[in-house]
C-alpha positions as CSV (number, residue, x, y, z in Angstrom):
1,M,15.9,-1.3,-229.7
2,R,17.9,-4.2,-228.3
3,K,17.4,-7.8,-229.3
4,R,18.9,-11.0,-228.0
5,R,18.4,-14.6,-229.2
6,A,16.5,-17.0,-226.9
7,K,15.8,-20.7,-227.3
8,G,12.9,-22.8,-228.7
9,Q,9.4,-23.3,-227.4
10,D,8.3,-26.2,-225.0
11,M,4.6,-26.5,-224.6
12,D,4.8,-28.6,-221.5
13,Q,6.8,-25.9,-219.8
14,M,4.3,-23.3,-221.0
15,S,1.6,-25.2,-219.2
16,R,3.6,-25.3,-216.0
17,R,4.1,-21.6,-216.1
18,G,0.3,-21.3,-216.2
19,F,0.2,-18.1,-218.3
20,I,-3.4,-17.0,-218.9
21,G,-4.4,-16.1,-222.4
22,A,-1.1,-17.3,-223.9
23,G,-2.6,-17.5,-227.4
24,V,-3.8,-13.9,-227.2
25,A,-0.4,-12.8,-226.1
26,L,1.3,-14.6,-228.9
27,A,-1.0,-13.2,-231.5
28,A,-0.6,-9.7,-230.1
29,S,3.2,-9.7,-229.9
30,G,3.8,-9.9,-233.6
31,A,7.4,-10.9,-232.8
32,M,9.3,-13.9,-234.1
33,A,9.5,-16.7,-231.6
34,G,13.0,-17.0,-230.1
35,V,13.9,-13.3,-230.3
36,I,13.5,-11.0,-227.3
37,T,12.9,-7.4,-228.3
38,S,13.3,-4.5,-225.8
39,D,10.3,-2.1,-225.7
40,I,11.9,0.3,-223.3
41,Q,14.1,3.2,-224.3
42,A,17.1,3.7,-221.9
43,S,16.7,7.5,-222.1
44,T,13.3,7.3,-220.4
45,L,14.7,5.5,-217.3
46,K,16.1,6.7,-214.0
47,A,19.7,5.9,-213.5
48,S,18.7,3.5,-210.7
49,K,16.9,1.3,-213.3
50,T,19.7,1.0,-215.9
51,T,22.3,-1.6,-216.4
52,P,25.6,-1.9,-218.5
53,L,23.9,-4.2,-221.0
54,G,21.0,-1.9,-221.6
55,L,18.5,-4.7,-221.9
56,Y,15.1,-3.6,-220.6
57,L,11.5,-4.9,-220.8
58,S,8.0,-3.9,-219.7
59,P,6.1,-6.6,-217.9
60,T,3.9,-7.1,-220.9
61,A,6.8,-7.7,-223.2
62,A,8.4,-10.0,-220.7
63,H,5.3,-12.0,-220.3
64,Q,4.9,-12.3,-224.1
65,A,8.6,-13.4,-224.5
66,M,8.1,-16.1,-221.8
67,V,5.0,-17.4,-223.5
68,Q,7.0,-17.8,-226.7
69,D,10.0,-19.3,-224.9
70,P,9.3,-20.9,-221.5
71,E,13.0,-21.7,-221.2
72,I,13.7,-18.1,-220.2
73,L,14.6,-17.9,-216.6
74,F,12.5,-15.5,-214.4
75,V,13.7,-14.4,-211.0
76,D,12.2,-12.1,-208.4
77,V,14.8,-10.4,-206.2
78,R,12.5,-8.9,-203.5
79,D,12.6,-10.0,-199.9
80,P,10.5,-13.2,-199.4
81,I,8.3,-11.6,-196.7
82,E,7.5,-8.8,-199.1
83,I,6.5,-11.3,-201.7
84,T,4.4,-13.2,-199.1
85,F,2.2,-10.2,-198.4
86,V,2.2,-8.4,-201.7
87,G,2.2,-11.3,-204.2
88,H,4.3,-12.2,-207.2
89,P,4.2,-12.8,-210.9
90,Q,3.2,-16.3,-212.0
91,G,5.9,-18.2,-213.9
92,L,8.8,-17.4,-211.5
93,D,11.7,-19.9,-211.5
94,K,13.1,-18.7,-208.3
95,I,13.1,-16.0,-205.6
96,I,16.6,-14.8,-204.9
97,P,16.5,-11.7,-202.7
98,L,19.0,-8.9,-203.2
99,N,18.4,-7.8,-199.6
100,V,16.6,-9.3,-196.7
101,A,14.7,-7.6,-193.9
102,T,16.3,-7.5,-190.4
103,H,14.6,-6.9,-187.0
104,A,16.5,-3.6,-186.6
105,V,14.6,-0.4,-187.2
106,H,16.2,2.5,-189.0
107,P,16.1,5.5,-186.6
108,Q,15.4,8.1,-189.4
109,S,13.0,6.2,-191.6
110,G,11.2,4.2,-188.9
111,Q,11.3,1.1,-191.2
112,Y,13.0,-2.2,-190.8
113,Q,16.5,-2.1,-192.1
114,M,17.6,-4.4,-195.0
115,A,20.7,-6.5,-195.1
116,A,22.5,-7.4,-198.3
117,N,22.3,-11.1,-199.3
118,P,26.0,-12.0,-199.5
119,N,25.2,-15.1,-201.7
120,V,23.0,-13.4,-204.3
121,V,25.4,-14.1,-207.2
122,A,26.2,-17.6,-206.0
123,E,22.5,-18.4,-205.8
124,F,22.0,-17.3,-209.4
125,E,24.9,-19.4,-210.5
126,A,23.4,-22.4,-208.6
127,L,20.0,-21.8,-210.3
128,F,21.7,-21.7,-213.8
129,R,23.6,-24.9,-213.0
130,S,20.4,-26.7,-211.8
131,K,18.7,-25.7,-215.1
132,G,21.7,-26.7,-217.3
133,K,22.1,-23.1,-218.5
134,S,25.2,-21.1,-219.5
135,Q,25.7,-17.5,-218.4
136,S,24.6,-16.4,-221.9
137,A,21.1,-17.8,-221.4
138,P,18.4,-15.2,-221.2
139,L,17.4,-14.1,-217.6
140,F,14.6,-11.8,-216.6
141,V,14.9,-10.1,-213.2
142,T,12.1,-8.2,-211.4
143,C,11.5,-6.5,-208.1
144,R,8.9,-4.0,-206.8
145,S,9.6,-1.2,-209.3
146,G,12.8,-1.9,-211.3
147,S,15.6,-0.6,-209.1
148,R,16.6,-3.6,-207.0
149,S,16.4,-5.8,-210.1
150,A,18.8,-3.4,-211.9
151,T,21.2,-3.6,-209.0
152,A,21.0,-7.4,-209.1
153,A,21.6,-7.3,-212.8
154,R,24.7,-5.1,-212.5
155,L,26.1,-7.6,-210.0
156,L,25.4,-10.5,-212.3
157,I,26.8,-8.7,-215.4
158,K,30.0,-8.1,-213.4
159,A,30.1,-11.8,-212.6
160,G,29.9,-12.8,-216.3
161,F,26.2,-13.1,-217.1
162,T,25.7,-11.7,-220.6
163,N,21.9,-11.8,-221.2
164,V,20.3,-10.2,-218.2
165,W,17.0,-8.2,-218.8
166,N,15.6,-5.8,-216.2
167,L,11.8,-5.5,-215.9
168,T,11.9,-1.8,-215.3
169,E,8.3,-1.4,-213.9
170,G,8.7,-4.4,-211.5
171,F,5.7,-6.1,-209.9
172,E,4.0,-3.2,-208.2
173,G,5.2,-0.4,-210.4
174,D,5.9,3.3,-209.9
175,K,4.1,5.7,-207.5
176,N,1.4,8.1,-208.6
177,G,1.0,11.6,-207.3
178,N,-0.6,10.3,-204.1
179,G,2.2,7.8,-203.4
180,A,0.2,4.7,-204.5
181,R,1.9,2.2,-206.7
182,A,-0.9,2.3,-209.3
183,V,0.8,3.6,-212.4
184,N,2.3,0.5,-214.1
185,G,3.9,-2.8,-213.1
186,W,3.1,-6.4,-213.6
187,R,0.1,-6.5,-211.4
188,N,-1.4,-3.2,-212.6
189,R,-1.0,-4.4,-216.2
190,G,-3.4,-7.3,-215.5
191,L,-0.8,-10.0,-216.0
192,P,-1.0,-13.4,-214.1
193,W,0.0,-13.1,-210.5
194,G,-0.8,-14.7,-207.1
195,Y,0.3,-15.5,-203.6
196,K,1.0,-19.2,-203.7
197,L,4.5,-20.2,-204.7
198,A,5.0,-23.1,-207.1
199,E,7.2,-25.9,-205.9
200,G,10.9,-25.1,-205.8
201,V,10.4,-21.3,-206.3
202,A,10.8,-20.3,-202.6
203,W,14.1,-18.9,-201.4
204,N,16.3,-21.2,-199.4
205,R,18.9,-19.3,-197.4
206,H,21.4,-22.1,-198.1
207,S,20.5,-22.8,-201.7
208,A,23.9,-21.7,-203.1
């Protein structure tokens, strides 16, 4: 089990995150405030969800950690249009897409092709500067089901970030036998989510 040190608690920021049932989550966690504890074993993960740091969290553990320490940065790396229609976790600090949808359709899949965001690392660096954080500050990253967030984490680790945690179930979670994303994930775990973005969270293409 991996542990990393986080910072102290700020009740005003907890209120701004709007976490529902914070007191229940704190009581249930049983963990010391300021310590992030991984609840995911790397051996249970697909390679696409792993990172060199080996720091992994379920949505429930991530939510509990952020209730205890609202200073933890929380970023969703999905495409903004995807987030618009599907929803997002409450408490995000920023949307920084790893890839963005284009208007070109892939001939084999019949789906819109995605283009890499060339500024993804620079946008994370800008977020950290705006918050007065060093690259050793804790960062939680999420996506749909934990693979894109792992890819983003690998890029950030290569760039010098040393405390990047992947939410391995993501927002929607993994597919069941019928192809529906109803197995796990932030939303399926009953954690706070919605469609309306808080001020300053939306992606700005020129934010770096």
